[in-house]
C-alpha positions, 0 to 999 in steps of 0.5 A: 893139133888139138882144134879150139873149143869154147872155154868151159868157165873161168879158171877162177871158177874152176874147182879145186876138188869136189865132195860127192855127196848121195842125197836122199830122203834119209840124207836131205839138203840140211843133213848136208848142211850139217856137214859142211864145216867137216867137208870145208875143212878137209879142204875140197872147194865145192860139193857134188850133189846127186840130181836135186829136182822132184824124183819118185817118191823115195827114191833112193838115187834121184835118178828118176826125175818126175818133175824138172820144175821143182827141187825134190820136196823129199829133200827139203825143197828148193828153200832147203837147197838154197839154205845149202848154198848159204851154208855152203858159201859161208864157208867158202864152198860152192854147189856141183849139181847132177843132171838127167837129160835122156831119160825120166820115171815112166810112173805116170801118177807121179809124172804129169807130162807122162800122164798128160800124153797117156790121156791125150795122145800124140795130140798132147803138147807133151807128147814131143818130150818123150821118144815114143814110135807112135808108128808101133803098137797101133798108135798107143804105148805099150806100158809094161806094168802087168804081172801076168797076161791080160787075160789072168789079171783083168779082175785086178783093173779097176775104173776109179772115175778118171782113172784107171788103177792096176795095185800102185799104178794108176792112168788117166782115162781117155775123155769120154771112155769112164763109161765103157765096159772094161775090154773096150775101155782098154782099147780105147786109150792111148796106151796098152797096160800089158805084161811086164815080160811084152817090154823086151819085144814089144815096147815102143818107146826109148829107154834108159839102158834096158830099164823099161821104168825109165822113159827117153827124153827128147832134149834135142828139141828146143822147147823140151830143153827150155822145159826140162832144164829152165829150173837148173839154170835159173838155180845157175844164174842166181848163183844158187849152183856153180857147176854141173855134172851131166849124166849119160850123154850118150843116151842123147839124139845128139850129144855134140848139139846138146852140150853146145845149147847147154854150154850156151844156156849155162854161160859156161859153167864149169861142166862135166860129162859122164862119158865111158872112153874106151882104151885109146879113144879121146873125148870129142874135141869140139865138145864145150866142157871141161872133160868128163866125169873121171873114169878114164883117170879111174883106169889109169890109176887102178892100172898103175898098181897092178903087174902086168906079168903078175896078171897074166899068171892070174888069169892062168891060175883062173883059167885052171881053177874056173876052167870057164869056157872061153866066151863065158869069162876064159877070154875077155874078147870072146866073152864081149862078143857072145854077151853083145849078141845075147844083149842085142837080140834079147833085152835090146830086141826092141830097141833093134827091131826098131831100127831094123823098121828104119833101115828097111823103110829107107832102102825100099823107098831109096832112089838109089838102086843100090839100097833096093833089094834088101830083106829085113832079115839081112838089114837086121843080121847086119846091124847085129853083126856092126853093132857088136864089133863096134869097140867104143860106146857110140859115134857122134856128130863131131866125130868121123863114124868111119873111124867107130863103125871101121871097115874092118868091122864090116869085113868081119860082119860080112862073114854071117852071111853065107851068099856073098851078094847078101852080105851086101847089106853090111855095106848098106847098114854101113853106108846109112850110118856113115851118112853116103845116102842122104840126109833126110829125116829118115836118115837122121832117124836112123843114125840117131838110132843107131848110135844111142842102140849102139851106147845102150848095148856097149853098156849092158853087154861090157859093163853089166854082163861081161863084167861079171863072167870075166872075173880073174881079176875083179878090180879090172872090172870096173867102170872104163876099165879093160879087164883083157889090158888091166895093168898101166905102165908108168909110161902110159900113166905119164902120158896120159897125164901129160895129155889131160893136162894139155888137153883137158886140165879141169876135166873130173877125176874120180877113183870111186863113184855111186856107180863103181862096182867096189870101192876104190879101197877094195880094188887097192886091195885086190890089185895086190892079188896081181903080184902074188898069184900063185900064193892066192891060189893055193890059199883058194885051193885050200878054203875050198877044200875047207868049205865041204861038199854039200855046201861048195859052189855051184861054180868055180866062176862063182867061187873065184869071184866070192873069195876075191870079194871077201879078199878084197871087202875083209872081215864082213857082214855075211849079209853084204857078200850074199847080196853082192854075189846074187846081183853079180850071179844075175847080172852074169846072166849065165846060171839065173838072171834078173827076169828068169830066175833059177830058185835052186842055183840062187840058194845054192850060192846062199850056202857056199857064201854061209858056209864058205866065205862067211864061215870057217874057210874064209878066215884062210882068206882073210889071214891071207888079206892080213898077211899083206896089209903093208902091201894094200896100204902101200896100194891105198894110200899110193891110189889116193895121193895120185888121184888128188894130185894128177892133173884134174879136179879130183872128186871124192865119194862120200866117206872115201877120205877114210878107209872104205870098203864097199861093193856094188850099189846099193852097198856103196849108197849107204848113208855116211854119219859126218862128224862136227866139223874137226872131230877126228875121232870118225872111223877110228881116228884121221888115219894115214889115207885121211892124213895123205887126203887132207894134206892133198887138198890142203895144198890145191888149195893153198896153190891152185895155180900150181894144179890149174890149167896154166900148171904143168906135169912132169914125169920124174924118173927114179934112179937106181936098181928098184927105180920101176917101183917107185912112180913120182911126177911134179906138178909146175916145178912147185910140188913133188907127188912119190909113190911106191909101186908094186910093193910087194914086188920090191920087197921080194927083191930085196927093197930100195937097194940105194935108188934115188928119186932125182928131185927138181932145184931146191929145198923141199918139204915133206907135207906129210911129215913137218919137219923133213926136207930133202934136195937133190938125189934123194934116197928112196928108203928115206923118202918113204921111210914112215909110209909108202908115199911122199908129197913134197912142197917146194921151200920158198927161199928167204926174200923170193916171191911165192907164185900165189898158186 
């Protein structure tokens, strides 16, 4: 039985659908307000805004907050936000805002709190704000900002009054030190300007993942929570905003306690958390939230349109074409494991060192002899071996840590030791994680650091490394996805939906976000390749042969990924493809990286893009895409309709109500040119996808009870020879969603051939084609006569009363 948890919000306040807007200086509150009439006409209930608090000037995303007390001036300030809220309410819309509790920008000249810490050190009242290890670096905060070792850039440092300047950087000077000679002045500060490359091993503050420009914030401190959340909470209680999206709670010291505090402080407003759930992982039942932001839904929707057998064949073709090494893209599990070792011992080396120091301190001072005589190297090895074996982001206070740091993982970790007695370090480390050796401050710190390091490791090794190395099917390498098992059967999908409706009916669902590697329509196109793996491999062989040896790909994996990128995107600007692939190879880190770039390899990538995917050979891939257009359309419309009618609150990313083809950020964060209300000439007319979107959103708005927490979800199995290709479900006995699955395989098998869909009792009107009605056993061929999807609404008989929902 699911444990009871506080209701996150009254049903009347739960959005029926949200629409994500990426605010930036070129798209401020005023521009968002101008789009409100159009967005209201779509049928959403709330606007979902990217972060609105003061950020680094010019920021295109707002996650680099510098002042929690102010609404961002570049967006229009608090008055601009209030004006947007008033306009939204005039059109029946509310506001949901993205908040960033985990980190702030490491930009002292913009971040007043950080400036004061640099000036006054650990005695500053702001020192408690930031997660700094003052016991390291001789009690000074390492600032990895110098372009070279200090001795080589000393002449670039200058004193300007009570400020130390280095190019665009500015730092406060400690009182009484401004007149010292420069070397002595530097030694006298509470910080140490250092070569940026030292961040990997010397940093003594917690970061967001491995991004040194973002410093961790200690919101577990009640005073820090109040200071960093006061403005947002005030805007909530004054009715300016209505709900919250919490960015990256996994980075926090104690997500359970934080969310409980936020729940109480917000009055239980609708709140969703950006929690990435691994396959089979469940959101902690004790969390007082409405659910996740929806990446778990994305995986299940994408998987529904992926052919499992075809994926296996595609994987075989990929291995023959690219010949990847098993742990560098040939095998998913091996690729993830190797990436985890690399990230933990390279990018997260400073986090690993800090964790090792805490573990050794605990063991050295432990009253229990079982912890004694554990060398730092052995503890470090045990930590590495346990961390790389975690299959979820992190353990939580409210979840049994033994289910996360398992005995199976410990058994594997012990194999890293030659001497069995030294392998006892694994049991010591696991015991510390599980809280078996005490609950003092150092024990709590160890468990906290372990969990935070685990979450950073998972994100960096899986999403930001392995996803770019294991590329048989790019649509599967998506946030929250499982590239090793990308297909989801209809039975699995229905079970997931039933569980969501039962446990988290107001959770968020997404198919495109500002963080997805590829937009939903790009992924929908790529999924079709699992239905024609041999055809795809043949086209690639032809395209590769036409490229020419002088401009050929630098390696087979890059070529496979590049051709899939072009297939998914369709005809596109060569520069967009080049930029996306350059990010791809740097993230993969096998030939070039962001910090150790190989110009010759990157130039080879650019030449290949120009001559191959961006040149005449690319026409072969484009021709295949055109030939498969009906099946891509079936995936696009099916994905859209399932997303908008499944359990949960759908979030539409800006522009995705129309065909939306975008690659990894920043490509997917380009501004959208919204039309005036009712202007259907936008993006070439309403189109089938826009029609499906409008019809589904209108139905949700008209019947909120059907889709809300009191509604129901019922799978509707089709009957007949092609039953597996029709996925259908009813919501509360009032609406029916039906979509075509694996349409290319369906066509090759001879079509629907008399397959029927038994409908619930009553007459059913087609919401996508007014005037059409169905009842009883509907012929699927008739249901999908004009479009590969159907949305039905039960017709109320004369004299009967509708459900009002």
